[in-house]
Backbone atoms as SQL, in Angstrom:
CREATE TABLE atoms (id INTEGER PRIMARY KEY, chain TEXT, resi INTEGER, resn TEXT, atom TEXT, x REAL, y REAL, z REAL);
INSERT INTO atoms VALUES
  (1, 'A', 1, 'MET', 'N', 1.025, 2.218, -13.017),
  (2, 'A', 1, 'MET', 'CA', 1.843, 2.990, -12.093),
  (3, 'A', 1, 'MET', 'C', 3.111, 2.212, -11.787),
  (4, 'A', 2, 'ASP', 'N', 4.229, 2.922, -11.833),
  (5, 'A', 2, 'ASP', 'CA', 5.493, 2.287, -11.470),
  (6, 'A', 2, 'ASP', 'C', 5.716, 2.285, -9.959),
  (7, 'A', 3, 'LEU', 'N', 5.331, 3.377, -9.308),
  (8, 'A', 3, 'LEU', 'CA', 5.552, 3.543, -7.865),
  (9, 'A', 3, 'LEU', 'C', 4.305, 4.097, -7.199),
  (10, 'A', 4, 'THR', 'N', 4.090, 3.687, -5.967),
  (11, 'A', 4, 'THR', 'CA', 3.036, 4.281, -5.154),
  (12, 'A', 4, 'THR', 'C', 3.671, 4.757, -3.857),
  (13, 'A', 5, 'VAL', 'N', 3.432, 6.011, -3.513),
  (14, 'A', 5, 'VAL', 'CA', 3.915, 6.579, -2.258),
  (15, 'A', 5, 'VAL', 'C', 2.701, 6.755, -1.365),
  (16, 'A', 6, 'ILE', 'N', 2.749, 6.118, -0.194),
  (17, 'A', 6, 'ILE', 'CA', 1.661, 6.221, 0.776),
  (18, 'A', 6, 'ILE', 'C', 2.215, 6.897, 2.017),
  (19, 'A', 7, 'VAL', 'N', 1.629, 8.023, 2.381),
  (20, 'A', 7, 'VAL', 'CA', 1.970, 8.720, 3.617),
  (21, 'A', 7, 'VAL', 'C', 0.790, 8.524, 4.560),
  (22, 'A', 8, 'THR', 'N', 1.050, 7.881, 5.693),
  (23, 'A', 8, 'THR', 'CA', -0.003, 7.623, 6.665),
  (24, 'A', 8, 'THR', 'C', 0.063, 8.674, 7.764),
  (25, 'A', 9, 'VAL', 'N', -1.075, 9.291, 8.063),
  (26, 'A', 9, 'VAL', 'CA', -1.125, 10.331, 9.092),
  (27, 'A', 9, 'VAL', 'C', -2.220, 10.008, 10.094),
  (28, 'A', 10, 'HIS', 'N', -1.976, 10.429, 11.338),
  (29, 'A', 10, 'HIS', 'CA', -2.923, 10.187, 12.429),
  (30, 'A', 10, 'HIS', 'C', -3.244, 11.497, 13.143),
  (31, 'A', 11, 'ASP', 'N', -2.204, 12.071, 13.749),
  (32, 'A', 11, 'ASP', 'CA', -2.371, 13.257, 14.583),
  (33, 'A', 11, 'ASP', 'C', -1.248, 14.244, 14.277),
  (34, 'A', 12, 'GLU', 'N', -1.064, 14.528, 12.980),
  (35, 'A', 12, 'GLU', 'CA', -0.021, 15.446, 12.546),
  (36, 'A', 12, 'GLU', 'C', -0.659, 16.598, 11.783),
  (37, 'A', 13, 'THR', 'N', -0.053, 17.750, 11.910),
  (38, 'A', 13, 'THR', 'CA', -0.524, 18.901, 11.125),
  (39, 'A', 13, 'THR', 'C', 0.698, 19.571, 10.515),
  (40, 'A', 14, 'VAL', 'N', 0.986, 20.803, 10.919),
  (41, 'A', 14, 'VAL', 'CA', 2.069, 21.572, 10.288),
  (42, 'A', 14, 'VAL', 'C', 3.432, 20.898, 10.389),
  (43, 'A', 15, 'VAL', 'N', 3.645, 20.027, 11.379),
  (44, 'A', 15, 'VAL', 'CA', 4.936, 19.339, 11.467),
  (45, 'A', 15, 'VAL', 'C', 5.148, 18.419, 10.264),
  (46, 'A', 16, 'SER', 'N', 4.076, 18.117, 9.543),
  (47, 'A', 16, 'SER', 'CA', 4.174, 17.269, 8.354),
  (48, 'A', 16, 'SER', 'C', 4.635, 18.031, 7.120),
  (49, 'A', 17, 'GLY', 'N', 4.658, 19.336, 7.192),
  (50, 'A', 17, 'GLY', 'CA', 5.036, 20.141, 6.035),
  (51, 'A', 17, 'GLY', 'C', 6.361, 19.738, 5.422),
  (52, 'A', 18, 'PRO', 'N', 7.462, 19.672, 6.193),
  (53, 'A', 18, 'PRO', 'CA', 8.744, 19.283, 5.607),
  (54, 'A', 18, 'PRO', 'C', 8.725, 17.867, 5.020),
  (55, 'A', 19, 'THR', 'N', 8.028, 16.957, 5.676),
  (56, 'A', 19, 'THR', 'CA', 7.929, 15.590, 5.158),
  (57, 'A', 19, 'THR', 'C', 7.231, 15.578, 3.809),
  (58, 'A', 20, 'MET', 'N', 6.127, 16.296, 3.709),
  (59, 'A', 20, 'MET', 'CA', 5.369, 16.315, 2.466),
  (60, 'A', 20, 'MET', 'C', 6.154, 17.020, 1.355),
  (61, 'A', 21, 'GLN', 'N', 6.881, 18.074, 1.710),
  (62, 'A', 21, 'GLN', 'CA', 7.713, 18.750, 0.708),
  (63, 'A', 21, 'GLN', 'C', 8.804, 17.808, 0.202),
  (64, 'A', 22, 'ALA', 'N', 9.431, 17.074, 1.117),
  (65, 'A', 22, 'ALA', 'CA', 10.476, 16.129, 0.724),
  (66, 'A', 22, 'ALA', 'C', 9.894, 15.019, -0.146),
  (67, 'A', 23, 'ALA', 'N', 8.712, 14.534, 0.198),
  (68, 'A', 23, 'ALA', 'CA', 8.064, 13.496, -0.610),
  (69, 'A', 23, 'ALA', 'C', 7.779, 14.020, -2.014),
  (70, 'A', 24, 'ASP', 'N', 7.272, 15.235, -2.113),
  (71, 'A', 24, 'ASP', 'CA', 6.977, 15.809, -3.426),
  (72, 'A', 24, 'ASP', 'C', 8.244, 15.975, -4.271),
  (73, 'A', 25, 'VAL', 'N', 9.341, 16.407, -3.648),
  (74, 'A', 25, 'VAL', 'CA', 10.603, 16.554, -4.380),
  (75, 'A', 25, 'VAL', 'C', 11.083, 15.189, -4.880),
  (76, 'A', 26, 'ALA', 'N', 11.030, 14.187, -4.017),
  (77, 'A', 26, 'ALA', 'CA', 11.457, 12.840, -4.419),
  (78, 'A', 26, 'ALA', 'C', 10.582, 12.306, -5.546),
  (79, 'A', 27, 'ILE', 'N', 9.282, 12.535, -5.439),
  (80, 'A', 27, 'ILE', 'CA', 8.358, 12.071, -6.475),
  (81, 'A', 27, 'ILE', 'C', 8.627, 12.780, -7.795),
  (82, 'A', 28, 'GLU', 'N', 8.833, 14.083, -7.750),
  (83, 'A', 28, 'GLU', 'CA', 9.124, 14.824, -8.978),
  (84, 'A', 28, 'GLU', 'C', 10.426, 14.345, -9.616),
  (85, 'A', 29, 'THR', 'N', 11.398, 13.961, -8.793),
  (86, 'A', 29, 'THR', 'CA', 12.654, 13.410, -9.315),
  (87, 'A', 29, 'THR', 'C', 12.396, 12.086, -10.023),
  (88, 'A', 30, 'ALA', 'N', 11.558, 11.249, -9.422),
  (89, 'A', 30, 'ALA', 'CA', 11.210, 9.963, -10.045),
  (90, 'A', 30, 'ALA', 'C', 10.461, 10.179, -11.356),
  (91, 'A', 31, 'ILE', 'N', 9.542, 11.134, -11.363),
  (92, 'A', 31, 'ILE', 'CA', 8.791, 11.440, -12.584),
  (93, 'A', 31, 'ILE', 'C', 9.732, 11.940, -13.680),
  (94, 'A', 32, 'ALA', 'N', 10.673, 12.792, -13.302),
  (95, 'A', 32, 'ALA', 'CA', 11.640, 13.309, -14.275),
  (96, 'A', 32, 'ALA', 'C', 12.504, 12.188, -14.857),
  (97, 'A', 33, 'ALA', 'N', 12.676, 11.116, -14.092),
  (98, 'A', 33, 'ALA', 'CA', 13.452, 9.967, -14.557),
  (99, 'A', 33, 'ALA', 'C', 12.604, 9.001, -15.384),
  (100, 'A', 34, 'GLY', 'N', 11.323, 9.343, -15.561),
  (101, 'A', 34, 'GLY', 'CA', 10.466, 8.534, -16.416),
  (102, 'A', 34, 'GLY', 'C', 9.515, 7.588, -15.709),
  (103, 'A', 35, 'PHE', 'N', 9.469, 7.647, -14.394),
  (104, 'A', 35, 'PHE', 'CA', 8.562, 6.783, -13.646),
  (105, 'A', 35, 'PHE', 'C', 7.196, 7.452, -13.482),
  (106, 'A', 36, 'SER', 'N', 6.152, 6.642, -13.432),
  (107, 'A', 36, 'SER', 'CA', 4.832, 7.161, -13.069),
  (108, 'A', 36, 'SER', 'C', 4.653, 6.891, -11.582),
  (109, 'A', 37, 'VAL', 'N', 4.119, 7.885, -10.869),
  (110, 'A', 37, 'VAL', 'CA', 4.029, 7.791, -9.411),
  (111, 'A', 37, 'VAL', 'C', 2.632, 8.167, -8.948),
  (112, 'A', 38, 'GLU', 'N', 2.079, 7.317, -8.112),
  (113, 'A', 38, 'GLU', 'CA', 0.786, 7.575, -7.475),
  (114, 'A', 38, 'GLU', 'C', 1.060, 8.087, -6.066),
  (115, 'A', 39, 'ARG', 'N', 0.312, 9.113, -5.641),
  (116, 'A', 39, 'ARG', 'CA', 0.503, 9.716, -4.311),
  (117, 'A', 39, 'ARG', 'C', -0.764, 9.513, -3.493),
  (118, 'A', 40, 'ILE', 'N', -0.618, 8.899, -2.322),
  (119, 'A', 40, 'ILE', 'CA', -1.772, 8.644, -1.463),
  (120, 'A', 40, 'ILE', 'C', -1.472, 9.127, -0.049),
  (121, 'A', 41, 'ILE', 'N', -2.395, 9.909, 0.502),
  (122, 'A', 41, 'ILE', 'CA', -2.356, 10.252, 1.922),
  (123, 'A', 41, 'ILE', 'C', -3.419, 9.387, 2.583),
  (124, 'A', 42, 'ALA', 'N', -2.984, 8.533, 3.504),
  (125, 'A', 42, 'ALA', 'CA', -3.902, 7.675, 4.247),
  (126, 'A', 42, 'ALA', 'C', -4.190, 8.340, 5.587),
  (127, 'A', 43, 'LEU', 'N', -5.404, 8.819, 5.733),
  (128, 'A', 43, 'LEU', 'CA', -5.827, 9.462, 6.977),
  (129, 'A', 43, 'LEU', 'C', -6.356, 8.363, 7.894),
  (130, 'A', 44, 'ASP', 'N', -5.447, 7.754, 8.656),
  (131, 'A', 44, 'ASP', 'CA', -5.792, 6.593, 9.480),
  (132, 'A', 44, 'ASP', 'C', -6.183, 7.022, 10.886),
  (133, 'A', 45, 'ASN', 'N', -7.460, 6.889, 11.190),
  (134, 'A', 45, 'ASN', 'CA', -7.985, 7.363, 12.479),
  (135, 'A', 45, 'ASN', 'C', -7.520, 8.801, 12.744),
  (136, 'A', 46, 'ALA', 'N', -7.550, 9.604, 11.705),
  (137, 'A', 46, 'ALA', 'CA', -7.027, 10.968, 11.791),
  (138, 'A', 46, 'ALA', 'C', -7.895, 11.855, 12.671),
  (139, 'A', 47, 'THR', 'N', -7.224, 12.715, 13.416),
  (140, 'A', 47, 'THR', 'CA', -7.938, 13.705, 14.223),
  (141, 'A', 47, 'THR', 'C', -8.606, 14.716, 13.291),
  (142, 'A', 48, 'PRO', 'N', -9.590, 15.446, 13.784),
  (143, 'A', 48, 'PRO', 'CA', -10.200, 16.489, 12.950),
  (144, 'A', 48, 'PRO', 'C', -9.181, 17.521, 12.465),
  (145, 'A', 49, 'GLU', 'N', -8.213, 17.855, 13.299),
  (146, 'A', 49, 'GLU', 'CA', -7.192, 18.820, 12.912),
  (147, 'A', 49, 'GLU', 'C', -6.321, 18.276, 11.772),
  (148, 'A', 50, 'THR', 'N', -5.974, 16.994, 11.858),
  (149, 'A', 50, 'THR', 'CA', -5.176, 16.371, 10.808),
  (150, 'A', 50, 'THR', 'C', -5.964, 16.307, 9.507),
  (151, 'A', 51, 'THR', 'N', -7.231, 15.929, 9.596),
  (152, 'A', 51, 'THR', 'CA', -8.089, 15.872, 8.408),
  (153, 'A', 51, 'THR', 'C', -8.198, 17.247, 7.768),
  (154, 'A', 52, 'ALA', 'N', -8.355, 18.274, 8.573),
  (155, 'A', 52, 'ALA', 'CA', -8.449, 19.639, 8.042),
  (156, 'A', 52, 'ALA', 'C', -7.128, 20.054, 7.403),
  (157, 'A', 53, 'TYR', 'N', -6.012, 19.756, 8.050),
  (158, 'A', 53, 'TYR', 'CA', -4.709, 20.141, 7.506),
  (159, 'A', 53, 'TYR', 'C', -4.481, 19.505, 6.145),
  (160, 'A', 54, 'PHE', 'N', -4.713, 18.207, 6.046),
  (161, 'A', 54, 'PHE', 'CA', -4.463, 17.514, 4.783),
  (162, 'A', 54, 'PHE', 'C', -5.591, 17.711, 3.777),
  (163, 'A', 55, 'GLY', 'N', -6.640, 18.387, 4.180),
  (164, 'A', 55, 'GLY', 'CA', -7.711, 18.749, 3.261),
  (165, 'A', 55, 'GLY', 'C', -7.443, 20.036, 2.507),
  (166, 'A', 56, 'GLN', 'N', -6.334, 20.687, 2.814),
  (167, 'A', 56, 'GLN', 'CA', -5.978, 21.942, 2.142),
  (168, 'A', 56, 'GLN', 'C', -5.726, 21.715, 0.648),
  (169, 'A', 57, 'PRO', 'N', -6.019, 22.726, -0.161),
  (170, 'A', 57, 'PRO', 'CA', -5.743, 22.615, -1.604),
  (171, 'A', 57, 'PRO', 'C', -4.280, 22.297, -1.930),
  (172, 'A', 58, 'ALA', 'N', -3.363, 22.629, -1.039),
  (173, 'A', 58, 'ALA', 'CA', -1.945, 22.334, -1.278),
  (174, 'A', 58, 'ALA', 'C', -1.694, 20.837, -1.455),
  (175, 'A', 59, 'PHE', 'N', -2.623, 20.012, -0.994),
  (176, 'A', 59, 'PHE', 'CA', -2.474, 18.556, -1.098),
  (177, 'A', 59, 'PHE', 'C', -3.433, 17.952, -2.118),
  (178, 'A', 60, 'ASP', 'N', -4.018, 18.771, -2.955),
  (179, 'A', 60, 'ASP', 'CA', -4.985, 18.262, -3.937),
  (180, 'A', 60, 'ASP', 'C', -4.364, 17.348, -4.987),
  (181, 'A', 61, 'HIS', 'N', -3.045, 17.392, -5.151),
  (182, 'A', 61, 'HIS', 'CA', -2.401, 16.490, -6.106),
  (183, 'A', 61, 'HIS', 'C', -2.144, 15.107, -5.501),
  (184, 'A', 62, 'TRP', 'N', -2.532, 14.934, -4.260),
  (185, 'A', 62, 'TRP', 'CA', -2.487, 13.639, -3.582),
  (186, 'A', 62, 'TRP', 'C', -3.907, 13.087, -3.494),
  (187, 'A', 63, 'THR', 'N', -4.050, 11.777, -3.600),
  (188, 'A', 63, 'THR', 'CA', -5.324, 11.120, -3.339),
  (189, 'A', 63, 'THR', 'C', -5.431, 10.947, -1.835),
  (190, 'A', 64, 'ARG', 'N', -6.556, 11.298, -1.272),
  (191, 'A', 64, 'ARG', 'CA', -6.762, 11.141, 0.174),
  (192, 'A', 64, 'ARG', 'C', -7.667, 9.940, 0.413),
  (193, 'A', 65, 'ARG', 'N', -7.256, 9.095, 1.358),
  (194, 'A', 65, 'ARG', 'CA', -8.060, 7.931, 1.719),
  (195, 'A', 65, 'ARG', 'C', -8.293, 7.948, 3.216),
  (196, 'A', 66, 'VAL', 'N', -9.523, 7.830, 3.632),
  (197, 'A', 66, 'VAL', 'CA', -9.874, 7.753, 5.055),
  (198, 'A', 66, 'VAL', 'C', -9.826, 6.283, 5.446),
  (199, 'A', 67, 'MET', 'N', -9.036, 5.984, 6.467),
  (200, 'A', 67, 'MET', 'CA', -8.823, 4.606, 6.911),
  (201, 'A', 67, 'MET', 'C', -9.103, 4.511, 8.416),
  (202, 'A', 68, 'THR', 'N', -9.375, 3.311, 8.881),
  (203, 'A', 68, 'THR', 'CA', -9.576, 3.071, 10.318),
  (204, 'A', 68, 'THR', 'C', -8.820, 1.819, 10.756),
  (205, 'A', 69, 'CYS', 'N', -7.595, 1.687, 10.290),
  (206, 'A', 69, 'CYS', 'CA', -6.786, 0.510, 10.603),
  (207, 'A', 69, 'CYS', 'C', -6.055, 0.634, 11.938),
  (208, 'A', 70, 'GLY', 'N', -5.588, 1.832, 12.248),
  (209, 'A', 70, 'GLY', 'CA', -4.866, 2.039, 13.496),
  (210, 'A', 70, 'GLY', 'C', -3.447, 1.483, 13.498),
  (211, 'A', 71, 'ASP', 'N', -2.890, 1.211, 12.317),
  (212, 'A', 71, 'ASP', 'CA', -1.561, 0.625, 12.239),
  (213, 'A', 71, 'ASP', 'C', -0.990, 0.885, 10.852),
  (214, 'A', 72, 'LEU', 'N', 0.279, 1.307, 10.785),
  (215, 'A', 72, 'LEU', 'CA', 0.908, 1.612, 9.499),
  (216, 'A', 72, 'LEU', 'C', 0.907, 0.420, 8.553),
  (217, 'A', 73, 'GLY', 'N', 1.289, -0.738, 9.061),
  (218, 'A', 73, 'GLY', 'CA', 1.341, -1.935, 8.226),
  (219, 'A', 73, 'GLY', 'C', -0.032, -2.332, 7.716),
  (220, 'A', 74, 'ARG', 'N', -1.028, -2.231, 8.567),
  (221, 'A', 74, 'ARG', 'CA', -2.387, -2.583, 8.140),
  (222, 'A', 74, 'ARG', 'C', -2.917, -1.621, 7.088),
  (223, 'A', 75, 'VAL', 'N', -2.551, -0.348, 7.209),
  (224, 'A', 75, 'VAL', 'CA', -2.954, 0.623, 6.189),
  (225, 'A', 75, 'VAL', 'C', -2.354, 0.214, 4.846),
  (226, 'A', 76, 'ARG', 'N', -1.074, -0.051, 4.828),
  (227, 'A', 76, 'ARG', 'CA', -0.419, -0.421, 3.569),
  (228, 'A', 76, 'ARG', 'C', -0.995, -1.727, 3.022),
  (229, 'A', 77, 'ASN', 'N', -1.235, -2.702, 3.897),
  (230, 'A', 77, 'ASN', 'CA', -1.822, -3.961, 3.442),
  (231, 'A', 77, 'ASN', 'C', -3.231, -3.760, 2.883),
  (232, 'A', 78, 'ALA', 'N', -3.995, -2.869, 3.500),
  (233, 'A', 78, 'ALA', 'CA', -5.353, -2.592, 3.027),
  (234, 'A', 78, 'ALA', 'C', -5.333, -1.907, 1.667),
  (235, 'A', 79, 'LEU', 'N', -4.352, -1.055, 1.432),
  (236, 'A', 79, 'LEU', 'CA', -4.268, -0.326, 0.176),
  (237, 'A', 79, 'LEU', 'C', -3.582, -1.122, -0.935),
  (238, 'A', 80, 'ALA', 'N', -2.784, -2.115, -0.588),
  (239, 'A', 80, 'ALA', 'CA', -1.993, -2.855, -1.579),
  (240, 'A', 80, 'ALA', 'C', -2.829, -3.414, -2.727),
  (241, 'A', 81, 'PRO', 'N', -3.961, -4.045, -2.480),
  (242, 'A', 81, 'PRO', 'CA', -4.725, -4.589, -3.614),
  (243, 'A', 81, 'PRO', 'C', -5.223, -3.494, -4.574),
  (244, 'A', 82, 'GLU', 'N', -5.418, -2.298, -4.064),
  (245, 'A', 82, 'GLU', 'CA', -5.917, -1.205, -4.894),
  (246, 'A', 82, 'GLU', 'C', -4.839, -0.612, -5.772),
  (247, 'A', 83, 'VAL', 'N', -3.587, -0.710, -5.352),
  (248, 'A', 83, 'VAL', 'CA', -2.501, -0.062, -6.086),
  (249, 'A', 83, 'VAL', 'C', -1.678, -1.055, -6.893),
  (250, 'A', 84, 'ALA', 'N', -1.969, -2.322, -6.745),
  (251, 'A', 84, 'ALA', 'CA', -1.192, -3.360, -7.457),
  (252, 'A', 84, 'ALA', 'C', -1.501, -3.364, -8.935);
C-alpha cells in the first residue's frame, strides 16, 4: 500500500457524509494517479448510532476497526504497525 487513510469516528453520524464523500474523491484521485490506497474507519469508543451509521453498505469499501483508545493519536499509533 502506498497510502493509508484512517478516519476516526466517535459520536458522528450523517454529519460525516460530506467528509466521507470528500475522502472517497481524494482517494479515487490518488488511485487514478497510480497510488494504492487503504481505507480504514476507526470506530473509537463509537456510540451505537455511530456504529450503525458506519455499518451501512455505503461504507463497505472501507475496512472498519473497533477501537477503544479514546484519542485520535492513540488510534493512529495503534493502527500504524498493521498498515506499515
